[in-house]
C-alpha positions in Angstrom: -18.2 -3.4 21.2 -14.4 -4.0 21.0 -12.9 -1.8 18.3 -10.9 -4.9 17.0 -14.2 -6.4 15.8 -16.0 -3.1 15.2 -14.1 -1.9 12.1 -14.5 -5.1 10.0 -18.1 -5.1 11.0 -18.5 -1.5 9.7 -16.8 -2.3 6.5 -19.0 -5.4 5.9 -22.2 -3.5 6.7 -21.2 -0.6 4.4 -20.3 -3.0 1.6 -23.5 -5.0 1.8 -25.6 -1.8 2.1 -24.3 -0.6 -1.2 -27.0 -0.3 -4.0 -24.9 -2.8 -5.9 -24.9 -5.4 -3.1 -27.8 -7.5 -4.4 -26.3 -7.8 -7.8 -22.9 -8.4 -6.3 -24.1 -11.2 -4.2 -25.9 -12.7 -7.1 -22.8 -12.5 -9.3 -20.8 -14.0 -6.6 -23.2 -16.9 -6.2 -23.2 -17.5 -9.9 -19.4 -17.6 -10.1 -19.0 -20.0 -7.2 -22.1 -22.0 -8.1 -20.7 -23.1 -11.5 -17.4 -24.4 -10.3 -17.2 -28.1 -11.2 -14.3 -30.4 -11.3 -13.8 -32.2 -14.6 -10.7 -34.3 -14.2 -11.2 -36.0 -17.6 -10.6 -32.9 -19.7 -7.2 -32.3 -21.2 -7.0 -28.7 -20.1 -7.2 -29.9 -16.5 -3.7 -31.4 -16.6 -1.1 -30.2 -14.1 1.6 -28.0 -15.6 5.0 -26.9 -14.3 5.6 -23.3 -15.2 7.8 -20.3 -14.2 7.6 -16.5 -13.8 10.1 -13.7 -13.5 9.6 -10.2 -12.0 12.0 -7.3 -12.3 11.7 -4.0 -10.4 14.0 -1.1 -10.6 13.5 1.9 -8.2 15.4 5.2 -8.1 14.3 7.8 -5.6 16.5 10.8 -4.7 15.2 12.7 -1.7 16.2 16.2 -0.8 14.5 17.4 2.4 17.2 19.7 3.8 14.7 22.5 3.6 12.8 20.9 6.5 15.8 19.6 8.3 14.9 16.0 7.3 12.2 15.9 10.0 9.5 14.6 7.5 11.7 12.3 5.4 15.4 11.7 5.5 17.4 13.0 2.6 19.3 10.4 0.6 19.0 8.2 -2.5 17.4 4.8 -3.0 18.8 3.0 -6.0 17.5 -0.5 -5.9 17.0 -3.4 -8.2 15.0 -6.5 -7.4 14.9 -9.8 -9.5 12.3 -12.3 -8.5 12.3 -15.7 -10.3 9.7 -18.3 -9.3 8.6 -21.8 -10.1 4.9 -22.4 -10.5 2.7 -25.5 -10.4 -0.5 -24.8 -12.3 -3.8 -26.7 -12.4 -6.5 -25.6 -14.8 -10.0 -26.6 -13.5 -12.0 -26.1 -16.7 -11.5 -23.1 -18.9 -12.5 -20.5 -16.3 -10.7 -21.5 -13.1 -6.9 -21.8 -12.4 -5.1 -23.0 -9.3 -1.4 -22.1 -8.8 1.3 -22.9 -6.3 4.4 -20.7 -6.5 7.8 -20.8 -4.9 10.4 -18.0 -5.5 13.0 -15.7 -4.1 13.6 -12.0 -4.1 17.2 -11.0 -5.1 17.5 -7.4 -4.0 20.5 -5.1 -4.5 21.0 -1.6 -3.2 23.1 -0.5 -6.2 26.5 0.9 -5.2 26.8 -1.0 -1.9 29.8 -3.3 -2.3 31.9 -4.9 0.4 35.2 -3.3 1.1 38.4 -4.2 2.9 38.3 -4.5 6.7 41.4 -2.4 7.1 40.0 0.6 5.3 36.4 1.1 6.3 34.0 0.6 9.2 32.2 -2.7 9.9 29.1 -1.5 8.1 31.0 -1.3 4.8 31.9 -5.0 4.8 28.9 -6.6 6.5 27.6 -9.9 5.1 24.2 -8.4 4.0 25.9 -6.5 1.1 27.8 -9.4 -0.2 26.5 -11.4 -3.1 25.2 -14.2 -0.8 23.3 -11.5 1.1 21.2 -10.5 -1.9 18.7 -13.2 -1.2 16.3 -11.2 0.9 13.0 -13.0 0.9 11.7 -16.4 -0.1 8.0 -16.3 -1.1 5.5 -19.1 -1.6 1.8 -18.9 -2.0 -1.4 -20.5 -3.3 -3.4 -18.6 -5.9 -7.0 -19.2 -7.0 -8.3 -17.3 -10.0 -11.7 -17.6 -11.6 -12.8 -15.4 -14.5 -16.1 -15.5 -16.4 -18.2 -13.0 -18.4 -19.8 -11.8 -15.2 -16.6 -11.0 -13.3 -13.4 -12.3 -11.7 -12.5 -13.7 -8.3 -8.9 -13.9 -7.0 -7.5 -15.4 -3.8 -4.0 -15.5 -2.5 -2.7 -17.2 0.7 0.9 -17.2 1.9 3.7 -14.9 1.2 2.7 -13.2 -2.1 3.8 -10.1 -4.0 2.4 -6.8 -3.0 1.9 -6.1 -6.7 -1.3 -8.1 -6.8 -3.2 -5.5 -4.8 -5.9 -3.7 -6.8 -7.7 -1.4 -4.3 -7.6 2.4 -4.2 -5.8 3.4 -1.0 -4.8 6.8 0.3 -1.1 7.3 1.0 -2.1 8.0 4.5 -3.0 4.3 4.7 -0.3 2.7 2.6 2.9 4.5 1.7 4.4 4.4 -1.7 7.8 3.2 -0.5 6.4 0.0 1.1 7.1 -1.7 -2.2 10.8 -0.8 -1.7 11.2 -2.3 1.7 8.3 -4.7 2.1 7.5 -6.1 -1.3 5.4 -9.1 -0.1 2.1 -9.5 1.8 2.4 -12.2 4.5 -1.2 -13.4 4.8 -4.3 -13.5 2.7 -5.7 -11.4 -0.2 -9.2 -11.8 -1.6 -10.4 -9.9 -4.6 -13.8 -9.6 -6.4 -14.2 -7.6 -9.6 -17.4 -7.0 -11.5 -18.5 -4.4 -14.1 -19.9 -2.0 -11.5 -18.5 -3.2 -8.2 -15.1 -4.3 -6.9 -13.9 -5.3 -3.5 -10.6 -6.3 -1.9 -9.8 -7.6 1.6 -6.2 -8.2 2.8 -4.7 -9.5 6.0 -1.0 -8.9 6.5 1.2 -10.1 9.4 3.6 -7.2 9.8 5.8 -8.8 12.5 5.7 -11.4 15.2 6.3 -10.7 18.9 9.8 -11.6 20.3 12.0 -10.7 23.2 13.0 -7.4 21.6 10.5 -7.3 18.7 7.1 -5.7 18.4 4.2 -7.8 17.0 1.9 -6.3 14.5 -1.1 -7.3 12.2 -2.9 -5.2 9.7 -6.2 -5.8 7.9 -7.2 -3.4 5.1 -10.0 -3.4 2.6 -11.3 -1.4 -0.4 -14.8 -1.3 -1.8 -15.9 0.7 -4.9 -19.2 1.1 -6.6 -19.3 2.5 -10.2 -22.9 3.2 -11.3 -21.5 5.1 -14.3 -18.3 5.2 -16.3 -17.5 8.7 -15.1 -18.5 8.3 -11.4 -17.5 6.1 -8.5 -18.2 6.0 -4.7 -15.8 4.0 -2.6 -14.6 3.2 0.9 -11.2 2.0 2.0 -10.3 1.2 5.6 -7.6 -0.4 7.7 -7.1 -1.7 11.2 -3.7 -2.3 12.7 -3.0 -3.9 16.1 0.4 -3.7 17.7 1.3 -5.8 20.7 4.5 -5.2 22.8 6.9 -7.4 24.7 8.5 -7.6 28.1 10.9 -4.7 27.3 8.3 -2.4 25.6 4.8 -3.2 26.8 2.0 -1.8 24.6 -1.4 -2.8 23.3 -2.2 -0.3 20.5 -5.0 -0.1 17.9 -5.1 2.2 14.9 -8.1 2.3 12.6 -8.4 4.5 9.5 -11.5 4.9 7.3 -11.4 6.7 3.9 -14.8 7.2 2.2 -14.5 9.0 -1.1 -16.2 10.1 -4.3 -14.4 10.0 -7.7 -15.3 11.8 -10.9 -13.5 10.4 -14.0 -13.7 12.8 -17.0 -11.3 10.9 -19.2 -14.0 8.9 -21.1 -15.8 12.2 -21.8 -12.9 14.2 -23.2 -10.8 11.3 -24.7 -7.5 11.6 -22.7 -5.5 9.0 -21.0 -6.4 10.1 -17.5 -8.4 12.9 -16.0 -10.1 12.6 -12.6 -11.0 14.3 -9.4 -11.3 12.5 -6.1 -12.5 13.9 -2.8 -12.6 12.0 0.5 -12.4 12.1 4.3 -9.7 10.5 6.5 -11.1 9.5 10.0 -9.0 7.6 12.6 -9.4 5.8 15.9 -6.2 5.1 17.9 -5.5 4.1 21.4 -2.8 2.5 23.5 -4.7 0.3 26.0 -1.7 -0.2 28.2 -0.7 3.4 28.6 -1.3 4.9 32.0 -1.1 8.7 32.4 -0.3 10.6 35.6 -1.6 14.0 36.6 0.4 16.6 38.4 -1.0 15.3 41.7 0.1 11.8 40.9 -3.4 10.4 40.1 -3.5 7.6 37.5 -5.9 7.7 34.5 -6.3 5.4 31.5 -5.4 6.7 28.0 -8.4 7.9 26.1 -9.0 7.2 22.3 -7.8 9.8 19.8 -9.8 10.6 16.7 -7.8 13.0 14.4 -9.7 13.8 11.2 -8.9 15.3 7.8 -10.1 15.7 4.2 -8.1 14.8 1.1 -8.5 15.9 -2.6 -6.7 14.5 -5.6 -6.6 15.9 -9.1 -4.9 13.9 -11.8 -4.4 14.5 -15.6 -2.4 12.6 -18.2 -2.2 12.7 -22.0 0.5 11.9 -24.5 2.2 10.0 -21.6 2.8 13.2 -19.7 0.9 13.7 -16.5 0.3 15.8 -13.4 -1.1 14.6 -10.0 -1.8 16.9 -7.1 -3.0 15.6 -3.6 -4.1 18.2 -1.1 -4.7 17.3 2.6 -6.2 19.5 5.3 -6.7 18.2 8.8 -5.1 17.1 12.0 -2.0 15.1 12.7 -3.1 11.6 11.8 -0.3 9.8 13.6 -0.9 10.7 17.3 1.6 8.3 18.9 4.5 9.5 16.6 4.7 12.8 18.6 7.6 13.3 21.0 5.2 13.7 24.0 4.3 10.0 23.7 7.9 8.9 23.0 8.8 10.4 26.4 6.1 8.5 28.4 5.5 5.3 26.5 8.5 4.5 24.2 6.0 4.8 21.3 8.9 5.3 18.9 9.5 1.5 19.3 6.2 0.6 17.7 5.2 3.5 15.4 7.1 2.1 12.5 4.8 -0.9 12.6 1.6 0.9 13.7 1.6 3.5 10.9 2.1 2.1 7.4 1.2 5.4 5.7 3.3 8.2 4.3 5.2 10.2 7.1 3.9 13.5 5.8 0.5 12.8 7.5 2.4 13.1 10.8 2.1 16.9 10.4 4.0 17.9 13.6 1.4 20.5 14.2 -1.0 20.8 17.1 -3.7 22.5 15.0 -5.3 21.6 11.6 -2.7 21.9 8.8 -2.6 21.7 5.1 -0.1 19.5 3.2 0.2 19.3 -0.6 2.0 16.8 -2.8 2.5 17.8 -6.5 4.0 15.4 -9.1 4.9 15.9 -12.7 5.8 12.8 -14.6 6.5 11.2 -18.0 5.2 7.6 -18.4 6.4 6.3 -21.8 5.5 2.6 -21.1 2.2 1.5 -19.7 1.2 -2.1 -20.4 0.1 -5.0 -18.4 3.5 -6.5 -18.3 6.0 -3.6 -18.4 5.8 0.0 -17.3 8.3 2.8 -16.8 8.0 6.3 -15.3 10.1 9.4 -14.6 8.8 11.9 -12.2 9.5 14.9 -9.9 7.6 15.4 -6.7 7.4 18.5 -4.5 6.1 18.6 -1.0 4.6 21.6 0.8 3.1 22.2 4.3 1.7 25.0 6.4 4.6 27.2 7.6 5.6 26.9 11.3 8.1 28.7 13.5 8.7 32.4 14.1 12.4 32.5 13.8 13.4 32.8 10.1 16.3 30.4 10.6 14.1 27.7 12.1 11.0 28.3 10.1 9.8 25.2 8.2 7.5 25.5 5.2 5.8 26.0 2.9 8.3 24.1 0.8 9.7 21.1 2.7 11.3 18.8 0.1 11.7 17.4 -3.4 12.0 13.9 -4.9 13.3 12.8 -8.3 12.1 9.3 -9.2 12.4 6.6 -11.8 10.8 3.2 -11.9 10.8 0.2 -14.2 8.5 -2.8 -13.6 8.4 -6.0 -15.6 6.2 -9.1 -15.0 6.6 -12.0 -17.4 3.6 -13.9 -16.2 1.3 -10.9 -17.1 2.5 -11.2 -20.7 2.2 -15.0 -20.9 -1.0 -15.5 -18.9 -2.8 -12.1 -18.9 -6.1 -13.6 -17.7 -4.6 -15.1 -14.6 -1.9 -12.6 -13.5 -1.6 -9.3 -11.7 -0.2 -6.5 -13.9 3.4 -5.3 -13.9 3.3 -3.3 -10.7 0.4 -2.8 -8.5 -3.1 -2.5 -9.8 -4.1 -1.0 -6.5 -2.8 2.5 -7.4 -4.2 2.3 -10.9 -7.1 4.6 -10.2 -4.8 7.4 -8.8 -1.8 6.9 -10.9 -2.2 5.9 -14.5 -4.8 3.3 -15.3 -8.6 3.3 -15.5 -8.6 -0.5 -15.2 -6.2 -3.0 -13.6 -2.8 -1.7 -14.5 0.7 -1.0 -13.2 1.7 0.8 -10.1 3.5 3.9 -11.3 2.9 6.3 -8.5 6.3 5.6 -6.8 
């Protein structure tokens, strides 16, 4: 079976094989089965509405200890203002349709155009002028149905990444995607019930051009909660990258993350306290890559299956928290290595192929441990506004015999601040995504749909 159709099939089989699948399918049928158009009711009138999002991100990165090979040192100081116009149609009291059109105004604070005579061209380019702040136009359709049995959400078009609700490892989706790629360009479907939740997303990363790599990513999250303190889940992704005339490639990357989660917060009455343990298994291959032996014989590239395990411990009370993520395993980003850059120009497509955090490219040929430790203060945590200050340390298995070139165990430090505001979540809490991303709620601050504050 072609791997491109294999992963979605596996996710579907695993989801339907869940002990909650029968109840889930019945709840789903009940939700859709009761949808009836009632054009005569007053609440069904079309309304013209509006929304405003504001995001502020500060991220100071110091990775001089590792010669900037894992992440480049520097400071991100970014503000994004996203107004939008919305046409809303209420179909009964439980169903809402919305059409939204808006724009992202993004400013990298401190970048101001200067005089031509004084600085290089990069210091007065058009992208940092006021007219260059309009980075993205977004427009999408949103369907939302909420009843006593559960909630269904559907988005199609260019819609904010903040609507995501699944629980994804940083090996799959990096935290800083919300800095540089704030919108999903595709489709998001979400199903939330008392004991089961599911999310399926298709995102067009880029389109093929003369000097541009094409990429598409499908990712999904399924979680079954038989008890308030326990959950079993599976998240997975499949990314396909297609090359062009200048850089031919046909690359697949699949990542599966089954996990178990134990939530002790309800038992001890604190804001957050959980332990999560899971596996990270990958399948990756460049179908166009041809290898040559020392004798000149040709051979096709074989699939790679690097594997690892990941454990997360998180605790928060009185708005002060600690989160530690420990990974042990192989380098999960095979084609990022210099050996493939030399023979296939893989560096041209790895930025599209791998959407996870760069630390999972361990730069080691043997199984390695990597640890991320974060201490934070989160004074605001509501559905429409949230704020967080944090310090993050990164550690990895030491490598290198020469003390001057030795890297590890400490490889870098980040100091972060985030402020997220969503007006629609305040005005229409039933229909809207929270301020930030509900997806990271289970690993970063909320036991139910809540803000993304793991940045």
